N, C-alpha and C positions, 0 to 999 in steps of 0.2 A: 780585711779590705780586698777588693777585687784586684786581680793581677792586671797591670796596665798592658794594653796592646799598643805598643809604641812603634812609631816610625822614625824616632830620633829627635822629635821636636821638644819633648819634655812637657808639653802642654797636654795634660790629661783631665778628663771630666772627673769632678769630685765624686760623682755618684757611681759611675760604672767603670771608671779607669781607662776608658777608650781615649786614644790619642785624638785630639781635635784638629790636628794639622797646624799649618802655619798662617792662621788668620792674621792679617795685619792689625786689625782692630776688632774687638769683640763688642758688638752692640747689645743694647738692653734686651732685644727680642731674639738674639741668637741662642739656639738650643743644640744640644748634643744630637748628632744624627742617629746614634744607637739607642739612647734611653729617653730622649726628649727633655732632659733636665736643662734648666737655664744655665748658660755659661757665664753671663755677666752677673755673678753673685759673690757674696763675701767668701764662701768656701773655696772659690777658685782664685781669689785675689792674693797676691804676694804680701799684702799688708794685714791679712787676717791673722789675729793672734789671740786665741782664747785666754781670758784672764786679764788682758789689758783693758783700759777704758774703752767701752763700746766694742770690745773684742777686735780692736783695730790699732795698728801701729801708727797710722796717719792721724795726728791729733786734730786736724781740721775737718775730717770727714764727718758727715751727719750719721746719726745712729740708724742702723738698719735692724729692724726687729727680726724679720725672717732671713736668716743667713743663707738659706738655700734658694730663695726667690730672686729673680732678676731685679736689678735696681738701677738708679740713675747716678750712682756715685761717680764723680769726676776723677777720683783718685785711683780708680780700678786699674790694676796692672796684672795680667794673667800670671799666675804662679807657675814656676817651672818645677815639675815634679809632683808627687802625690800630695793631696790635701792632708792637713793635720800635722805636718812637720815642715816648718819653713826651711827653705834651702839655706845651708850654712848656719843652722841653729846651734847655739852654744850648748854644751852638755848641761843636763839638768842638775839642779842643786844637789840631789841625792848622790849622784855619781861623783860630783866634785867633793862632797864631804867624805865619801868612802875613800877616794883617792888621797885626801888630806890626812885621814886618820888610819890609813892602812898600816898594818904591822910590817916592819922591816924584817927581811929574812937574813 
């Protein structure tokens, strides 16, 4: 994953990692100034969760086929931090199992 060039907002482009600034609202046609990627897309949304129904934590949201393309989702909320790891994500199942069955010293 590309290194984020951050100015402290935590809002980074899912494609190139560039800080997109403090836009109050990200519209469907807004794009990253560096790479031209759509900003209002599933991969930039805080509700994006691969593996969940429609890859989204918002149960009412309509299915978006292309997760990188701009969309009209009303539930979009810009993710804080890099794409792929939701902020405050719980540890994965494997690490929890390893911790549970770790040998005592």
